[in-house]
C-alpha positions, 0 to 999 in steps of 0.5 A: 756065670760058671757052675761054681759061681752059681752055687757060690750064688745060691750059698749067699741067698740061702744065708741072706735069706735065713738073716732076712728071716732072723731080722725079721723075728727079732723086728717083730719082738722089738715093735710089740715091745714097743707098744707095749712100754708105750701103753705102759707110759700113757696109760696113765696119761689116757693120751693119743699122740698127734702126729704131724702130717710132716712126719709121715712117709712122702707117699701121704704128702699133702693129702693128710691134715691130721694123724693120732697115734692111739695106745694100741698102735694104729695111726688114725690118718685123716685125709683133707677130704675127710677120708679116714684110714687106719694103720696098725704100725705093728703089721711088718707093712708099717714099721719103716711109717713106725720108724719114720714117725719114732722121732715125733712120738719121742719127743711128745713123749718128753713134753709128756713127761715133762709136764707130768713132773712140772705138776707133781713138783708143783703139788708136792710144793704146795703140800710142803708148805701146807704140811710145814704149817699144820705142823706149826699149829700142831705144835702151838696146840700141843704146847698148849695142852701139855701147860694145862 
């Protein structure tokens, strides 16, 4: 490598290092926002999400029997032998795990919200029927009291 090539390589290394610093900072912000939004969405439901072992990185393989994502961003891994490990997905070294389970998180959120919507619609439909029935009864009593 010539002196000029070495200088060019150093410039490229410095540029890449600067970009890595910017991207890492942005990643930290996005992960923090991800969990802030997740808490806001799931808090009314008081839910943790069960994450299937197949969604986890291959390095965990068949050793995991269950995994649970808590609202604070902690992923609790229950191993087949009964041991428990807690990963804080907000930590830089665990961001890839978050990326790998993000699809399952979205699928579970979709199901939770759809179920909540369905239950709310049923309550509204029931209350609407009851309110209309009460309105008719009230009209009968209003008409009777006005005639007397």
